[in-house]
FIMI-959030 format. One record per residue: x, y, z of N, C-alpha, C in turn. Coordinates in steps of 0.001 Angstrom, whole numbers, padded with zeros to 6 digits, always signed. Example, Ala and Ser with C-alpha at 12.3 -4.5 7.8 and 13.67 -1.06 7.14 Angstrom:
<recs>
+013190-005690+007800+012300-004500+007800+013200-003300+007800/+012850-002250+007080+013670-001060+007140+012900+000030+007870/
</recs>
This chain:
<recs>
+027031+068769+123784+026885+068032+122184+025409+069041+122158/+025634+069837+121095+024521+070831+120461+023755+070011+119498/+021964+070514+119995+021216+069707+119268+020621+070774+118153/+020804+070483+117069+020123+071434+115791+019026+070945+115951/+018003+071873+115642+016241+071184+115386+016094+071103+114104/+015132+069915+113843+014443+069535+111964+013600+070488+112071/+012785+069702+111148+011692+070990+110325+010390+070189+111460/+010700+068867+111975+009721+068331+112733+009755+068451+113881/+010674+069461+114087+010792+069783+115733+011176+071671+115971/+010126+072377+114697+010001+073551+114739+009942+074000+116016/+008797+073392+116491+007842+074238+117411+008621+073679+118624/+010141+073445+119279+010711+073387+120170+011768+074464+119502/+012193+075180+118451+012896+075622+118457+013607+076775+119189/+012539+077466+120171+012982+078731+121314+014343+077787+122499/+013427+076790+122802+014212+075860+123525+015632+075144+123048/+015670+075073+121743+016820+074676+121014+017816+075912+120929/+017117+076802+120787+018127+078270+120650+019028+078188+122543/+017962+077748+123181+018458+077639+124721+019280+077077+124933/+019147+075687+124537+020207+074932+124661+021600+075412+124454/+021454+075839+122658+022717+075965+122065+023649+076821+122678/+023103+077715+123714+023599+079254+124467+024184+077919+126051/+023255+077537+126267+024088+076736+127218+024769+076184+127482/+025376+075014+126346+026306+074409+126479+027806+075228+125981/+027412+076429+125706+028992+077173+125030+030034+076891+126090/+029504+077285+127092+030729+077816+128327+031263+075844+128428/+030213+074937+128638+030829+073717+128401+031769+073093+127590/+031141+073355+126571+031962+073182+125273+033219+073765+124868/+033338+075333+125421+034352+075950+125628+035511+075192+125612/+035508+074712+126987+036668+073623+127667+036451+072729+126822/+035650+071458+127057+035865+070115+126349+036359+070027+124808/+036063+071231+123804+036430+070745+122713+037473+071239+122488/+038255+072044+123108+039417+072495+122933+040560+071236+123017/+040206+070345+123722+041318+069105+123895+041785+068690+122580/+040927+068681+121431+040925+068433+119952+042261+067940+119798/+043136+068801+119488+044113+069051+117914+045514+068177+118825/+045386+067957+120159+046466+067280+120746+046206+065781+120400/+045454+065343+119973+045014+064090+119243+045583+063673+118125/+044524+063801+116914+045314+063588+115402+044597+064676+114244/+043540+065787+115013+043150+066039+114318+042177+065894+113428/+041394+064890+113909+040290+064497+112995+038820+064604+113193/+038809+064145+114332+037260+063916+114841+037003+064579+116510/+036136+065250+115979+035798+066263+117151+034320+066041+117961/+033971+064644+117746+032613+064318+118246+032295+063126+118995/+031289+062351+119728+031646+061419+120701+030845+060602+119498/+031389+059478+119289+030584+058532+118580+029154+057763+118892/+028718+058242+120504+027065+057960+120107+026244+059498+119590/+026791+060425+119541+026150+061605+119080+026543+062750+118013/+026091+063624+117928+026420+064176+116374+026681+065848+116471/+027732+066272+116034+028599+067493+116622+028031+068490+115262/+027188+069618+115222+026763+070235+114468+027503+071476+114158/+027772+071832+115424+028225+073293+115811+029283+073079+116978/+030285+073484+116815+031273+073195+118160+032249+074365+118652/+032937+074782+119684+033996+075268+119611+035128+074538+118923/+036075+075202+118596+037006+074470+117531+037748+073360+118557/+038212+072237+117413+039068+071072+118209+040382+071715+118370/+040620+071760+119950+042082+072303+120417+042106+071771+121937/+043854+071774+122029+044037+072092+123318+043491+072958+124155/+043557+072856+125312+042643+074200+126316+043186+075328+126112/+042618+076231+126283+043401+077628+126213+043612+077871+127319/+042995+076918+128409+043638+077620+129820+044956+076759+130130/+045591+075413+129536+046084+074908+129392+047607+074736+130543/+045206+071493+114041+045152+071247+113970+044784+070854+113730/+042850+071260+109417+043303+071206+109528+044483+070593+109542/+045515+071226+111065+046933+070950+111332+047691+070610+112138/+047694+069209+112222+048382+068524+113441+049903+069103+113375/+050160+069452+114731+051532+069827+114759+052158+069201+115819/+053720+068986+115632+054748+067965+116669+055003+068769+117536/+055027+070177+117434+055894+071015+118642+054933+072041+119176/+055428+072404+120656+054684+073381+121474+054656+074781+120684/+055696+074826+119990+055591+076144+119259+056610+076292+117659/+056348+077075+116771+057191+076892+115733+057628+078513+114952/+059461+077915+114689+059528+079456+114324+059255+080114+113150/+058738+079309+112394+058218+079416+110962+056911+078974+110944/+055423+079492+111107+054222+079311+111437+053671+078997+109862/+053725+079897+108763+052909+079753+107806+053801+078153+106908/+052642+077400+106099+052782+076132+105967+053954+076672+104664/+054690+075622+103958+055404+075886+102689+054278+076007+100999/+054886+076865+100602+054208+077350+099428+052855+078339+099536/+052968+079032+100864+051872+079735+101007+053026+081663+101501/+051674+082338+101243+052369+082902+100925+053277+084191+102333/+054318+084711+102215+054830+084665+103748+054204+086145+104208/+053129+085931+104967+052992+087253+105534+053000+087615+107136/+053882+086635+107475+054104+087010+108841+054828+088270+109444/+055566+088414+108695+055995+089365+109362+055099+091122+109011/+054190+090877+108324+053067+091814+108140+052095+091887+109134/+051926+090540+110057+051027+090836+110957+051415+090975+112507/+052452+090964+112330+052951+091545+114056+052611+092742+114184/+051564+092628+115664+050957+093968+115930+051380+093766+117027/+051273+095065+118118+051123+094616+119507+050010+093979+120133/+048839+093977+119687+047599+093325+120210+047984+092344+120327/+048466+091462+119280+048820+089884+119016+050079+089232+119425/+051009+090217+119397+052345+089857+119996+053286+090433+120496/+054289+090045+121489+055357+090797+122463+056419+091223+121237/+056829+092304+121236+057573+092653+119994+058841+093327+120801/+059975+092413+120536+061216+093323+121097+061841+093645+119874/+062375+095275+119868+063174+095861+118418+064794+095851+119005/+065585+095419+118150+066498+095186+118901+067644+095775+117234/+068421+097068+117907+069052+097919+116874+070805+098086+116849/+071377+098271+116580+073241+098594+116631+073613+099203+115745/+075075+100272+116309+075290+101444+115338+076016+100361+113826/+076287+099431+113688+076960+098774+112933+075918+097142+112637/+075234+097041+111559+074816+095865+111204+074963+094401+112175/+073493+093833+112590+074003+092692+113093+073968+091739+112656/+075079+090365+112645+074454+089483+111950+073850+088417+112744/+072932+087455+112237+071669+087154+112644+072510+086015+113610/+073597+085156+113458+074204+084657+114711+074154+085085+115827/+074139+086566+116328+073783+087014+117300+072971+086570+118209/+071842+085620+117596+070475+085125+118405+070573+083896+118313/+071530+083301+118275+072004+081938+118526+071335+081391+119638/+071634+081916+121212+071080+081592+122544+069325+081463+122342/+068583+082234+121526+067333+082170+120855+067120+081137+120191/+067547+080943+119088+067296+079734+118269+067112+078324+119403/+067928+078398+120105+068284+077402+121116+067107+077097+121856/+066607+078367+122357+065658+078165+123514+064153+078282+122825/+064240+078349+121625+062862+078547+120686+061366+078028+120806/+061411+076793+121459+060251+075891+122312+060170+076030+123035/+060988+076767+124121+060829+077234+125592+059322+077620+126130/+059040+078761+125096+058195+079870+125861+056752+079787+125610/+056591+077944+124563+055305+077580+124206+053971+078527+122834/+054606+079290+122486+054251+080237+121652+054729+080549+120129/+054623+080443+119226+055061+081216+117917+056055+082514+118061/+057019+081803+117759+058167+082779+117595+058499+083554+115928/+058375+084714+116192+058866+085557+114743+059810+086221+115316/+061366+086161+113836+062072+086993+114010+062332+087843+112383/+062040+088955+112468+062108+090179+111214+063286+091245+111106/+063665+091213+109823+064755+091841+109802+064534+093400+108884/+064934+094119+108861+065326+095445+107977+066922+094993+107172/+067454+094950+106188+068506+094781+106051+069284+096458+106131/+070559+096426+105815+071298+097543+105337+070712+098209+104574/+070328+099263+104487+070095+100297+103461+068334+100153+102667/+068138+098990+103259+066885+098350+103143+065802+098857+103615/+064435+098648+103234+063064+099418+103918+062323+098456+104373/+061869+097052+104312+060798+096640+104097+061318+095071+105630/+060439+095053+105945+060500+093486+106950+060661+092671+106281/+061605+091163+106613+061145+090108+105775+062149+089069+107296/+061343+088340+106589+061517+087403+107911+062750+086410+107975/+063494+085893+109264+064324+085698+109334+064644+084612+110076/+065754+083737+108937+065785+082326+109966+067086+082324+109998/+067372+080806+111394+068552+081113+112163+069441+080710+111059/+069504+080097+109858+070160+079552+108677+071102+080673+107896/+070507+081604+108246+070648+083332+107486+072022+083399+107717/+072564+083937+106237+074050+084383+106489+074058+085966+106453/+072676+086577+106728+072598+087925+106086+072919+089123+107587/+072932+089995+107279+073331+091036+108556+072058+092408+108670/+071623+092606+109323+070427+093085+109547+070586+094829+110581/+070196+095797+110174+070425+096940+110720+069544+096915+112426/+067914+096400+111953+067387+095948+112835+066701+094891+112934/+066576+094624+114238+065644+093173+114009+064536+093406+115336/+063413+092758+114744+062314+092812+115786+061814+091149+116161/+061997+090672+117376+061506+089588+117531+060319+089300+118195/+059311+088554+118468+058293+088362+118866+058111+087303+119347/+057064+087477+120483+056673+086430+120929+055043+086084+120842/+054381+085403+120564+052921+085514+120265+052199+085276+121622/+050931+086151+121777+050513+086406+122942+049500+084922+123219/+048909+084617+122295+047898+083770+122701+047753+082602+121008/+047161+081483+121348+046881+080544+120431+046199+079239+121059/+045438+078345+120180+044601+077559+120799+044956+077160+122084/+046190+076903+122632+046520+076723+123862+046563+077274+124916/+046123+078850+124578+045842+079582+125584+046586+081222+125483/+046873+081912+126429+047426+082864+126577+048755+082966+127232/+049678+083496+126627+051061+083358+127036+051115+083830+128497/+051968+083117+129462+051785+084089+131047+052780+085112+131044/+052564+085474+131805+053701+087210+132452+054859+086585+132102/+055062+085147+133579+056589+084597+133904+057002+084458+132257/+056518+083660+131419+057224+083734+130245+057596+084587+129614/+056621+085812+129494+057038+087125+128768+058211+087297+129164/+058848+087431+130800+059866+087984+131532+060772+087200+130995/+060810+085688+130550+061734+085447+130657+062313+085186+129167/+061635+085118+128527+061383+085721+126771+062476+087010+126935/+062209+088063+127785+062722+089432+127621+063813+089778+128525/+064267+088631+129666+065504+088510+129900+066207+088204+129056/+065992+086859+128319+066982+086295+127449+067362+087003+126326/+066329+088602+125714+066641+089140+124743+068087+090450+125544/+067338+090478+126619+068321+091895+126927+069717+091394+127188/+069653+090263+127556+071412+089648+127423+071919+089312+126117/+071234+088919+124999+071175+089100+123601+071858+090272+123271/+071267+091370+123572+071702+092521+122834+072710+093099+124164/+073319+092551+124867+073577+093684+125881+075301+092881+125115/+074925+091255+125171+076406+090566+124595+077006+091042+122845/+075807+091426+122544+076327+091828+120785+075907+093794+120669/+076407+094081+121933+076414+095541+122153+075113+096045+121365/+073844+095666+121233+073222+096324+120588+071982+096834+121800/+071613+097690+121277+070300+098727+121897+068812+097683+121728/+067849+097576+122626+066460+097120+122769+065720+097526+123387/+064681+097377+122538+063200+097983+123380+062532+097090+123983/+061895+096690+125308+061207+095645+125537+059932+096161+125980/+058671+095964+125448+057316+096195+125945+057588+095471+127504/+056667+096406+128083+056077+095823+129392+055432+094756+129845/+056024+093697+130523+055538+092854+130335+053689+092235+130986/+053926+093108+132086+052725+093244+132587+051182+093547+131766/+051545+094349+130955+050653+095020+129943+050290+094096+128856/+051604+093802+128817+051320+092731+127629+050731+091103+128039/+050816+090891+128868+050135+089788+129740+048545+090067+129762/+048278+091216+130105+046993+091754+129996+046361+091631+128197/+047234+092112+127798+046571+091919+126036+046484+090646+125943/+047191+089730+126257+047450+088218+126270+046141+087891+126699/+045621+088247+127797+044290+087044+128216+043221+087954+127216/+042916+089130+126926+042031+089768+126372+041824+089196+125238/+043089+089020+124782+042806+088388+123148+043005+086831+123116/+043276+085980+124263+043105+084726+124109+041209+084624+124401/+040544+085609+125372+039067+085462+125699+038261+085578+124249/+038681+086503+123642+037974+086994+122223+038364+085415+121818/+039580+085044+121446+039729+084055+120400+038994+082824+120639/+038531+082651+122085+038028+081340+122489+036356+081534+122414/+035899+082933+122367+034107+083048+121816+034094+082826+120468/+035160+082973+119302+034735+082817+118120+035624+081084+117556/+036185+080656+118580+036847+079862+117600+035860+078595+117903/+035541+078486+116425+034142+077318+116446+034427+076615+115402/+034336+074913+115445+034171+074309+113915+032815+073935+113900/+032033+073183+112909+031091+073072+112146+031615+071944+112285/+030354+070698+112180+030708+069528+111639+028819+069005+111239/+029021+068517+109749+027693+068240+109222+028028+066685+109556/+027369+065754+109815+027221+064380+109821+026609+063516+108524/+027014+062628+107823+026514+062026+107121+026378+060480+107168/+024905+060269+107472+024935+059269+107760+024553+057691+107022/+024426+057264+106641+023657+056163+105844+022379+055739+106135/+021299+055667+105860+019894+055181+106326+020045+053246+106859/+019267+053682+108175+018614+052003+108678+019888+051305+109267/+021039+052139+109545+022132+051698+110110+023294+050888+109159/+022920+050789+107977+023903+050143+106732+025069+051014+107325/+026351+050036+106753+027367+050269+106707+028002+050642+105352/+029014+051996+105293+029680+051758+104398+031075+051139+104141/+031819+050976+103124+033092+050949+103600+034520+051847+102965/+035737+051775+103433+036663+052907+103280+037029+053377+101902/+036795+051917+101094+037605+052274+099628+036297+053102+098854/+034827+052508+099254+033595+053742+098449+033693+054941+098765/+033877+055525+100379+034178+056682+100751+035653+057476+100200/+036390+056852+099924+037347+057375+099198+036880+057642+097906/+036785+056709+097165+036214+057116+095755+035356+058333+095751/+034422+058326+096890+033211+059507+096631+033753+060825+096959/+034847+060280+097989+035273+061693+098615+036676+062331+097176/+036901+060876+096625+038084+062021+095539+037363+062485+094289/+035865+062021+093789+034844+062787+093179+034858+064165+093004/+035204+064382+094281+034573+065870+094834+035783+066494+095474/+036788+066006+095054+038090+066736+095215+039134+066672+096680/+038227+065928+097228+039278+066037+098739+040324+064520+098550/+041277+064579+099560+042246+063738+099410+042712+063158+100776/+043030+062258+100780+043395+061731+102063+044817+062165+102705/+044598+062651+103771+046197+063076+104673+046322+061839+105372/+048194+062683+106221+048262+061803+106795+047446+061973+108396/+046449+062646+108446+045859+062776+109217+044559+061873+110104/+044857+060809+108635+043528+060125+108108+042102+060599+107735/+042260+061678+107695+040855+062063+107029+041027+062957+105730/+040119+063146+104946+040001+063636+103553+039679+065018+103757/+040889+065740+102970+041190+067297+102887+040574+067511+101696/+039555+069023+101713+039470+069438+100373+040735+071041+100675/+041529+070962+099600+042326+071730+099901+042136+073195+098987/+042515+074460+099341+042633+075640+098472+043986+075587+097711/+044300+076672+096806+045459+076983+096112+046641+076481+096553/+046536+077034+098153+047813+077196+098825+047744+075791+099371/+047241+074909+099199+047295+073732+100229+046813+073584+101526/+046215+074990+101881+045193+074935+103112+044264+074164+102943/+043766+073416+104013+042696+072802+104550+041157+073397+104291/+040234+073557+103549+039048+074301+103397+037789+073285+104351/+037956+072015+103666+037068+070808+104530+037772+069896+105069/+037029+069538+106114+038068+067508+106421+036559+066979+106297/+036415+065727+105945+035979+064609+105761+036344+063459+106696/+036014+063432+107899+036692+062399+109022+035716+061252+109121/+036183+060175+109697+034997+058678+109825+034398+059251+111010/+033188+059272+111252+032114+059483+112469+032547+058905+113672/+033456+057665+113819+033335+056810+115083+035161+057443+115512/+035893+058139+114515+036946+058843+115057+038546+057977+114328/+037485+056742+113804+038765+055955+113311+039674+056885+112120/+040101+056733+111730+041329+057365+111146+041254+056525+109529/+041286+057148+108617+041342+056307+107465+042584+056125+107140/+042858+054460+106703+044712+054355+106078+044581+054079+104643/+045030+054317+104064+045258+054055+102739+045468+052255+102676/+046038+051702+103037+046375+050545+103211+045111+049666+103773/+043978+050337+104121+043177+049431+104736+041966+049967+104326/+041678+051008+103102+040405+051369+103286+039211+050397+102565/+039833+049195+101737+038883+048276+101724+038396+047264+102918/+039076+047481+103955+038722+046726+105309+038129+047599+106291/+037772+048982+105708+037173+049797+107155+036049+050513+107123/+035322+049290+108079+033892+049653+107927+033048+050983+108576/+032168+051774+108099+032398+052935+108267+030742+053108+108607/+030388+053743+109950+029196+053762+110362+028694+055036+110050/+029535+056094+109727+029254+057681+108615+030164+058223+108858/+029817+059532+108480+031164+060245+108213+030752+061992+109111/+031813+062552+109297+031444+063992+109658+032325+064978+108855/+031595+065961+107914+032333+066935+107507+032411+068142+108309/+033669+068835+108280+034106+069885+109168+034676+070861+108659/+034348+071929+108917+034734+072917+108848+035256+074022+110277/+036515+074749+109888+037228+074997+111249+037050+076806+110702/+036267+076839+111255+035141+078456+110966+036501+079651+110784/+037135+080094+112181+038096+081304+111703+039148+081097+110687/+039609+079484+110646+040911+079512+109791+040488+079780+108360/+039206+079897+107988+038817+080111+106330+038688+081438+105846/+038701+081628+104963+038274+082993+104109+036718+082986+103812/+036087+083869+104393+034618+083926+103763+033871+082847+104702/+034097+082717+105601+033442+082107+106204+031751+081028+105831/+031461+082267+105946+029355+081925+106001+029473+081315+104109/+030434+082138+103583+030169+081477+102075+031110+079783+102135/+031614+080009+102675+032758+078115+103171+031368+077616+103076/+030687+077731+104869+029606+077135+105314+028469+076438+104130/+028014+077504+102999+026964+077246+102044+027477+076349+101654/+028819+076183+100623+029681+075285+100175+029974+073732+100722/+029544+074124+102149+030092+072550+102843+028957+072158+102840/+027772+072891+103428+026301+072400+103185+026073+071925+101843/+025966+071925+100652+025982+071838+099506+026928+070322+099382/+028334+070518+099488+028954+069085+099417+028367+067878+100229/+027981+067950+101249+027711+067256+102533+026688+066716+101973/+025666+067292+101181+024444+066350+100461+024427+065708+099630/+026204+066329+098698+026199+065446+097068+027065+064178+097556/+027706+064356+099227+028159+063160+098889+027860+062244+100055/+026505+062518+100791+025490+062046+100827+025086+061320+099977/+024680+062214+098645+023471+061441+097972+024242+060787+097043/+025793+060399+096828+026622+059257+095874+026687+058179+096913/+026512+058328+098575+026964+057362+099140+025523+056644+099405/+024443+056551+099297+023413+056336+099782+022519+056750+101386/+023049+058233+101792+023316+058830+102724+022698+059807+103120/+022351+060140+104472+021543+061646+104554+022657+062674+105423/+022542+063550+105780+023066+064623+106374+021756+064827+107662/+022273+064824+108733+021471+064568+109954+021580+065206+111219/+021073+064953+112161+021125+065909+113529+021302+064673+113902/+021566+064715+115731+022031+063823+116411+021059+062740+116726/+019574+062801+116425+018812+062121+116922+018374+061173+115098/+019377+061457+114247+019289+060491+112943+018035+061164+112130/+017413+062551+112234+016670+063031+111554+017135+063934+110691/+016800+064002+109397+017378+064533+108155+017491+066061+108327/+018395+066647+108365+018290+068243+108380+018231+068931+107323/+016920+069466+107571+016280+070486+106599+016785+071689+105999/+016078+072637+105319+016681+073830+105117+016635+075110+106383/+015437+074883+107398+015321+075589+108388+016404+075283+109497/+016792+073869+109616+017941+074031+110622+019366+074312+109778/+019544+074079+108298+020885+074511+107932+020830+076136+108562/+019923+076379+108070+019716+078276+107945+020070+078493+109409/+019617+077718+110445+020292+078115+111829+021836+077688+112360/+022495+076594+111364+023625+076650+112160+024190+077988+111211/+023943+078476+109780+024350+079081+108643+024598+080624+109969/+023379+080997+110277+022870+082327+111458+024466+082385+112288/+024645+081131+113016+025769+081507+113727+027447+082040+113445/+027589+081183+112229+028403+081547+111270+028520+082726+110775/+027323+083548+110625+027480+084508+110218+027664+085945+111499/+027185+085450+112474+027670+086329+113732+029185+085741+113852/+030079+084562+113876+031044+084617+113881+032250+085671+113229/+031444+085698+111946+032574+086354+110636+032398+087949+111209/+031083+088141+111543+031023+089831+111939+032329+090062+112672/+031755+089037+114242+032547+089323+115023+033997+089691+114949/+034527+089163+114014+035967+088702+113633+036646+089874+113000/+035906+089969+112041+036220+091536+111159+035724+092469+112185/+035316+092671+113351+035316+093720+114046+036182+094019+115059/+037057+092625+115053+037727+093098+116167+039164+093664+116148/+039951+094023+114986+039500+092870+113601+040480+091968+113312/+039859+090937+113309+040976+089519+112481+040336+089140+111307/+040441+088660+110291+039941+088781+109273+040301+086970+109557/+038924+085882+108889+038844+084758+109336+039815+084485+107445/+040595+083140+108096+041179+082995+107164+042631+083437+106643/+042720+084581+107372+044169+085816+107006+045150+084846+107736/+046435+085274+107361+047757+084834+107897+047747+085148+109470/+047040+085876+109866+046958+086282+111310+046180+085539+111886/+044641+085098+111405+043994+084296+111928+044663+082127+112086/+045320+082626+110964+045821+081123+111040+046735+080958+111822/+047463+081891+112529+048546+081459+113610+048073+081711+114906/+046996+082275+114968+046366+082765+116361+045526+081289+116487/+044377+080718+115381+043888+079415+115697+044252+078601+115506/+045625+078258+115975+046808+077209+115787+046993+076363+116613/
</recs>
């Protein structure tokens, strides 16, 4: 658990920074176990998490809870479909299949049947006869395509894909191409596995979630219906994971307000749910312009606190002032710069599927 310094502890700032750095390695293992639960809580009840590795299952082994280990269609309904544009050898194992006559998508039936066997997002894109642009292909498509690109994502929050799974994936596609009398180009699995490990290592370094804790003074309790009223006033909506989410125009989570003790909020029990505190959370790599979003989140946390008669505090229950907030913000600035330099744009379609 990282301790962020308050104004009263400015003299220990240097020590605090060392503590932050020291716990990163431990946090990288511990906090990634989050997303196998329900996606709302990422801190223990007896402490406060201001800066964390993003809550997820271990990379060595989200707000979007997944019920399956891989998805054929990763983007949420209503969001722009950009999956075919984001495919790249640095993030995906991409096989290209083509034939002298158009390929009906039915030739990929063995792939559809095994789409969850490889542990990573699977993407199929095609170019229709006489067409020029790649489009996403689904199993139910009645269309035929001159060329197909079938890809397996190299890494996500569960870790890097193994060379054995890449080899199994390639063998399946080779058999499909042979049965369809099609040609296929397959990348080298050893090189792809190396790329997967490098990608996973980078993602692990920038995979961070921030939580600002909002606790009432004097150990007083709030009630769930009071929290719901204030959350609604600020545009947050209760979702199936038991947390209140502020959504963007495409229905993607910007911030998530969860119960401090990890108890999910339920519509039917809000008036009976005592609340010792709240945590407002930002999943840094999954939002556009993380620094701007952090500034908005800090303002939102203070506004919610004011409405509830609570304060934004550190794990010593000392109110966080501007110096402590600025210290957290500097970390967000560093993450955003590192992602853009890689380059993976925070909040982009690529970032959302890598950090899922």
